[in-house]
C-alpha positions in Angstrom: 32.3 -12.6 7.8 29.8 -12.6 10.7 29.5 -9.1 12.6 32.1 -9.1 15.5 31.1 -7.9 19.2 34.2 -6.2 20.0 33.0 -2.8 21.6 34.3 0.6 21.7 35.7 1.9 24.8 32.9 4.4 25.0 30.6 1.4 25.4 28.6 2.6 22.1 26.1 0.1 20.5 25.5 2.4 17.5 27.4 4.8 16.0 26.4 6.7 12.8 28.9 9.0 10.8 27.9 11.2 7.8 24.9 8.9 6.9 22.7 10.1 3.9 20.1 8.3 2.5 17.7 9.0 -0.7 14.5 7.5 -1.7 15.0 7.9 -5.6 15.5 11.6 -5.8 14.3 12.6 -2.3 16.9 12.8 0.4 15.6 11.5 3.7 18.6 11.9 5.9 21.2 14.3 5.7 24.8 13.9 7.4 23.3 12.0 10.4 26.0 11.7 13.0 24.8 9.8 16.2 26.4 8.0 19.1 23.9 5.7 20.9 25.3 4.2 24.1 25.0 0.5 25.2 22.4 -0.7 27.4 20.4 2.5 27.5 17.1 3.4 26.3 17.1 6.1 23.7 14.2 7.6 22.2 13.7 9.2 18.7 11.2 12.2 18.4 10.4 14.6 15.6 7.5 15.5 13.5 6.2 13.1 10.9 8.8 12.6 7.7 11.4 13.8 9.7 13.5 10.6 9.1 13.2 9.0 12.4 11.9 5.7 11.2 14.1 5.8 8.1 17.1 6.1 10.3 15.8 3.2 12.6 15.4 0.9 9.4 18.9 1.9 8.2 20.4 0.0 11.3 19.1 -3.4 10.3 19.2 -2.5 6.7 15.7 -2.9 5.9 15.6 0.2 3.7 17.9 -1.3 1.1 15.3 -3.9 0.1 13.7 -1.2 -1.9 15.3 -0.7 -5.2 15.4 2.9 -5.3 17.1 3.7 -2.2 20.4 4.9 -2.2 22.6 5.2 1.2 26.3 6.6 1.9 27.9 7.3 5.1 28.8 4.8 8.0 26.9 3.0 10.4 28.8 1.0 13.0 27.2 -1.6 15.4 29.7 -2.4 18.2 32.7 -1.1 16.0 31.6 -2.9 13.0 30.6 -1.3 9.8 27.1 -2.9 8.9 27.5 -1.8 5.3 30.7 -3.4 4.7 30.5 -6.1 1.8 31.7 -9.0 3.9 28.7 -8.4 6.5 26.1 -11.3 6.4 22.4 -9.9 6.7 21.3 -13.0 8.6 24.0 -12.4 11.2 23.2 -8.8 11.4 19.6 -9.1 11.9 20.2 -11.8 14.7 21.9 -8.9 16.5 19.3 -6.6 15.8 15.8 -7.2 16.7 12.9 -5.1 15.5 9.2 -4.4 16.9 6.7 -2.8 14.6 3.9 -0.3 15.2 1.2 -3.0 15.0 1.9 -6.3 16.5 2.5 -8.9 13.9 2.2 -12.5 15.7 2.5 -15.5 13.5 -1.0 -17.3 13.1 0.5 -20.2 15.0 0.7 -21.0 18.8 2.2 -18.9 21.5 5.0 -21.4 21.7 5.7 -21.8 18.0 5.9 -17.9 17.8 8.7 -18.0 20.5 10.5 -20.7 18.9 10.5 -19.3 15.1 13.7 -17.6 15.0 15.4 -20.3 17.2 14.2 -23.1 14.7 15.7 -21.0 12.0 18.9 -20.4 13.4 19.2 -23.9 15.4 18.1 -27.0 13.5 18.5 -29.5 16.4 17.4 -28.7 19.9 15.8 -31.0 22.5 12.4 -30.3 23.8 13.8 -29.4 27.2 16.0 -27.0 25.7 12.9 -25.4 23.9 10.9 -25.4 26.9 13.6 -23.5 28.8 13.9 -21.1 25.7 10.0 -20.6 25.5 9.9 -19.8 29.5 12.9 -17.6 29.5 11.7 -15.5 26.8 8.0 -15.2 28.2 9.5 -14.5 31.8 11.6 -11.5 30.3 8.6 -9.9 28.7 6.5 -10.4 31.8 4.0 -12.9 30.0 5.0 -16.1 31.3 2.4 -16.3 34.3 -0.6 -15.2 32.1 0.0 -17.9 29.2 1.8 -20.5 30.8 -1.1 -22.9 30.7 -2.2 -22.0 27.2 1.2 -22.0 25.2 -0.7 -24.1 22.5 -3.4 -21.6 22.0 -3.0 -19.2 19.1 -1.1 -16.0 19.6 -3.8 -14.1 17.6 -6.2 -14.8 20.8 -3.9 -12.7 22.9 -5.0 -9.0 23.7 -3.0 -6.4 21.6 -0.6 -5.5 24.6 0.1 -9.2 24.9 0.7 -9.7 21.1 2.9 -6.8 21.2 5.0 -8.6 24.1 5.1 -11.5 22.5 6.7 -10.2 19.3 9.3 -8.8 21.5 9.6 -12.2 23.3 10.0 -13.7 19.7 12.9 -11.7 19.1 15.0 -13.0 22.4 15.8 -16.5 21.9 18.5 -15.3 18.9 19.9 -13.3 21.5 20.0 -9.8 19.7 22.0 -7.1 21.3 19.9 -4.3 20.0 15.9 -3.9 20.0 14.6 -1.4 17.6 11.0 -0.3 18.4 8.8 1.8 15.8 6.1 3.2 17.5 5.5 0.1 19.5 2.7 1.4 21.4 0.6 3.3 18.7 -2.0 0.4 18.5 -2.4 0.2 22.2 -4.5 1.9 24.8 -3.5 3.8 27.6 -3.1 0.5 29.9 -1.5 -1.3 27.2 1.0 1.4 26.7 1.9 1.7 30.2 2.5 -1.9 30.1 4.9 -2.0 27.3 6.7 1.0 28.8 7.2 -0.9 32.0 8.5 -3.8 29.8 10.9 -1.5 28.1 12.3 -0.4 31.5 12.6 -4.2 32.5 14.6 -4.9 29.4 17.0 -2.0 29.9 20.7 -2.9 30.4 20.2 -6.5 28.8 19.6 -4.9 25.5 20.6 -1.5 23.8 17.2 -0.1 22.9 16.2 2.8 20.4 12.5 3.8 20.5 10.8 6.0 17.7 7.6 7.8 18.9 5.3 10.5 18.1 4.4 10.6 21.9 6.6 13.0 23.4 4.9 11.8 26.9 6.1 8.7 26.3 9.7 9.8 25.2 9.8 11.4 28.5 8.8 8.6 30.4 10.4 5.8 28.8 14.0 6.6 27.8 17.2 7.7 29.1 18.4 9.8 26.1 16.5 11.5 23.6 17.2 12.4 20.0 15.2 15.3 18.3 15.1 15.1 14.3 13.9 17.6 11.8 13.9 17.3 7.9 16.2 14.5 8.0 18.9 16.1 10.4 19.7 15.6 14.0 18.8 18.9 15.9 19.6 17.7 19.5 20.7 14.6 21.4 20.7 14.9 25.2 19.6 13.2 28.4 15.8 13.1 28.0 15.2 15.1 31.1 17.3 18.1 29.9 15.7 18.0 26.5 12.4 18.3 28.0 13.6 20.8 30.4 16.2 23.1 29.0 16.5 21.9 25.2 19.7 23.7 23.8 18.1 24.5 20.5 14.9 26.8 19.5 13.8 24.0 17.1 13.5 21.5 19.8 11.8 23.9 22.2 9.3 24.6 19.5 8.4 21.3 18.8 8.1 20.3 22.5 5.7 23.2 23.1 3.7 22.2 20.2 4.5 25.1 17.7 4.6 22.9 14.8 4.7 19.0 14.1 
C-alpha cells in the first residue's frame, strides 16, 4: 500500500503521538506528542543528545535500519500511520526528503545529481522532460543562473553552499511533501548560512519543512514555529517569536539564555 495524501482538517503534515524510542536499553524519546503544520517552517532546538535528530530520523524511518532500535507509539504523515505494516518505505521516502549536516553530492555531474531520484522512480523520460526537471529543481533552489552553463561539471566542484543547495534540489524531482533538514548550515560559513536560510524561506508553503539546529539565532530567523526538546521530551512548542520573547517554561528560558546546553 502506498502512503495516502488525505490531509487532516487541521492541515497537519506530521502528527506524533506517544512516541518512544530506545537505542538498546537507552531510551532517547519519551512520550513525544507533536503536531507540525503543513506548509510551515518548524525548527527543533535543544542541547546535544536531547533527541532532536532521533525524532527527525523517525519521520522517514531511518532509525530502524539499526538493529538495536525499538520504537512504539504513532507517527502520521498526512493522516497515514507511517509505521503501519502495509506502508512501503520507498513510497514513504518519496514523500519525505532529507538534508544532512554536510553536503553529500554524488561524484557525478550537476545534471546527473538532479536526475538521480527521478531516474530511480521513472525508467522512461525524454531528454526534454529531463531538461525541464533539471531547470525547475535548480530554479527552486536559486542555483539555475549560476550553474546553467556548467551542468556537466562535477557537483563536487561547487562551493559548500552550492553543494547544499544542490542536495536540496536533488530531492525535488520526486515531489516530496516534507523536507527534513538536520543542521543544514553547520558546515557553512556565515554567507553560505544566510543563502541557505533564504532558500528555506523561498521553499516555505510548497513544502512542510522541519529543521534541526543548534543555532538559536538561526531558529529565530528561519522558522515560524519552534519546538524545544530536553532529555528526550518535548518541553515547549510555540510560534518562534513567542518562544524567544516569552517562553512558557523555565527550562526553555534557561536554554535560550545560555544557562545550559
